[in-house]
N, C-alpha and C positions, 0 to 999 in steps of 0.2 A: 826193043823199046818195050817198056811195060805200059799197060793199059791201066790208067788211074782209076777209071771207073770200074774196072774189073776186080780192083782189090777188094770191092765191097765196102770201102770206107766212104761214109755218106755224110760225116759230121766232121767239124773243124778239130775235134779232139782227136777222133780216130785217125784223122789225116796225119795229124802232128806224130802220134805214136806210130803210125806207119813209116813215116820219113825216119824216125829214129831207129826204128827197127831195120831199115833197107839203106842206112847211110853208107854201108859199105859195099853196097852193090855197085858193079862196074857201070852200070847205065843209070845211075842215081842222078847225074846230070842232065840227062836227055829230058825233053818235054814229054809229059805224059800224052797218050794218044786216046783219043775218043773214037768208039766205033762209028763206021760209016752210017749204019742204019739208026743211030740214035736222033731222035726228034727233039730238037730243042725248042721249047716253047717261048716265043716272043713275049715280052712283057706287055700286059694291057695297056693300051694308050690311056691316059686319063682324059675323062670327060670335060668338053668345054662348058661354061656357065649357062649356054642355051640348052645343051643337052641335059645338063643337071636339073635345069628348071622343067624341062619336059618330062624327065625321069621322075621328078617329084610330083609334078601334075598326075602322071600316071599312077603312081603309088597311093595319091589320095583318092582318085576316082576309084581305084580297085577297093580302097578301105570304104569309101562311101557306098559303093555297090554292095560290098559285104554287109555293110551295116543296114542298108536297105533291106537285103534278103533277110536277115536276121529279124528286123522290125516286122517285115511281112510274116514271117513264120510265127513271131510272138503274137501278132495280131489275128492270125488264124487260131492260135491256141486259145487266146483270150475270147475270140468269138465263138469257139466251140463251148468255152466254160459258160459265157453268157446264156448260150442257148439251153445248156443243161440246167443252170440255175433258174432260167425262165421257165423251163417246163415244170421244174420241181415246184416253183411259186405258183404257176397255174393249176397244178394238182392240189397243192395245199389250199388255193382259193376255191377251188370246186368243192373239196371235202367240207371247207367251212361254210360256203354258201349252202351246201345240201345238209348240214347240220343245223345251220339258221332256219332254213325252209322246214325241216321237221319240227323245230322248237316252236315256230310260228303256228304250224298247224295243231300242234298239241295245245298252244295256248288258246288258239281259236276254238278248239273243241271244248276246253275248260271254260272259256268265257260264255259259249253257247249254253253250256250245261248249267252255268251259274246264272245265266239269264233267264233260262228256262225255270229254275227254281224260284228265282225272284218273281217271275210272272205267276208262278203257282201261288206264292205267298200274298202276292198283290191281290190275285182272283179270290183267295180266300178271305183276305182282309176285306175286300169289297163285299163279299157275301155277308161277313160279319157285320159291316156297317149298314148295309142294306136291312138286314134283319133287325138291327138297333132303332134304325129310324121307322121301320114299319111299327115296331114296339111302342116307341115314343109318340107315334101320330094315331095310336090305337087301332092299327091294322092288324089282321090276323096274321101269323106266320105263313110265309109262302111255302106251299107244298111242293114237294119235288115234281118233276116233270111227268115222272112215270105214274103218279097217282092222282095228277090233277083232274078235277072233274071235266066235263064236256065244256065246250065253249059257252053254249047259251046259258048254263048253270053260272058259270065265272061271270059273264056279263051282267046277269041278274043279281049277283052279291055285289058287284063294284058299284052297281047303281044305288044300292042302299047304304053305301058307305059315305062319310063326309069328305068330298072331294076337294074343296077349298083349300084346307091346310096342306094337303100333300101336293096339290099342284104349285102353292107358293113355295113350299119346302124345294120341290124340284128345281123352280126357277131360281131360286137362291142358290142351290149346289151348282147348277150350270153356270150362273155369273160367277162364282167364286172360282170355279173350274177354269172358266175363260180367262179370268184375271190373271191365275197363276200360269196358265200355259202362255199367255202374251208377254209375260215377264219371267219365264224360267230359267233364265241365265242369272238373275239376281234374286236369290232366295231371302236376303234380309228385307228387301223392299217389299216382297210378297208377305212376308211375316208380319213386317211393320203396318201394311195396309190391313190385315186382317185384324191385328189387335186395336187398330185405330177404329175399324168399323164396329168392333166389339164393344169398345168404350162409348161410342155414341149411342148404340142401341141399348147397352145396358143402362146408361144414363136416363134415357126416355123410359124403359121399362121399370126402373125405381122411382123415377119423379115425373109420372105422366102429366101433372098438372103444371109442371115447369115449363113456361114457353121458351127459355133461353136454351133448354136441351131439344126442344123441337124445331128450333130455327136455326140454320147453319149459313154462314155467309159463303157463297161460292167463291170470291175472289181472295179469301183468306189465304195466305201463303202456306201456312202450315198445312192447312186442309188440303191445298192443291199439291203439295210435295208429297203428302201421305197417302191420300185416297183420290182427290179430284182428278188428277192428271193420269191416274191410270184407267185404262179401258175396263169397265165393269164396275168401277167404284161407285159412281153416280147411280147406275142402273140398280144396284143393290139396295140403296136407299128408296129407289122409287118403288120397288117390290115391296119393301116394307111399308109403303104408304106415303112417303114423302113426295112432294110435288114442287116445282120451280115456281117461284112466285116474284112479283115486283121486277118484271123485266128479267127473268132468269137470273136475278142477283142472289137469291136465297133458295135453299132447300127448306121447305115448311111441311110439318105434320100436324094438322089441325087436331084438336082435343077430341072431337067427335068421331075422328079416324084412327084413334089409337087401338089397336087390336092386340091385346096381350098374348093371345095364341100366337099371332104373326111374329111378335117380337120375341118370344121364347123359341119358336122355330128358328127365327134368324140366330140367336144366340146359340142354339144347338149346332147349326150348320156351321158357324163361325169357329165354334170349340173343336169340332170334328175336322175341319179343314186346317186349323192350326196344329193340332196334335197328332192327326194322321200322317206320317212319313211318306204314305203311298198316295195321298190325295192328288188328283189331276195328274198322275204319272201316265194313265192310259187315257 
């Protein structure tokens, strides 16, 4: 008896060919024999619906687990990238802040130098103004400190000079300086006040016999807005000789108290305060 499996034919076509070739064999009609040690695998049993459901659940869980692991891996990668970018941003910010700090230091240094130059200009201008005022008041030029005479000689010279005009001028200057300092945030108001004072004083100086220029109603709204409500405005008139009369309703300068030298000094101080950009700065 021939062993079918030992013929080497494993496909249907090969089996048919083998039968054709061996149809004359004497044992062609005998059943083919299989080897005793041949293991024949039993067909796998099909899964029940419950088993299929469990199998599907298992596959889904595996897929979810794999997806979670992949997401965790990606999250770790993203976290590493965020840390790297964060470090780069911090370094860039540090460099920017350092550059800004250097820029501010350089700016402050430049501002201090500019302030120093401005103060020096102001000092020089004040010295020039002081010399000009002394000249207008008839005072001799102030000598440098290194060549000033001894104190007794200076006191002796001062005693021979006309004190009244100089004192009035100093009072006027201090009054105007105080007015500007009290309203330093409103240059327009200060300038308008100076111009108004100059107008009143100029009218009296040009028309000393006209009482309407020597009498000012204190509750006049225009006067209050321009001068009366500003600290130092009324005081300036009083330094020039004006007095409050009629229950403090008027400022009045009597004809016999009109002092042209005082009025001229007032005009000079007002012009200086108006035209000098450094007036009242220090």
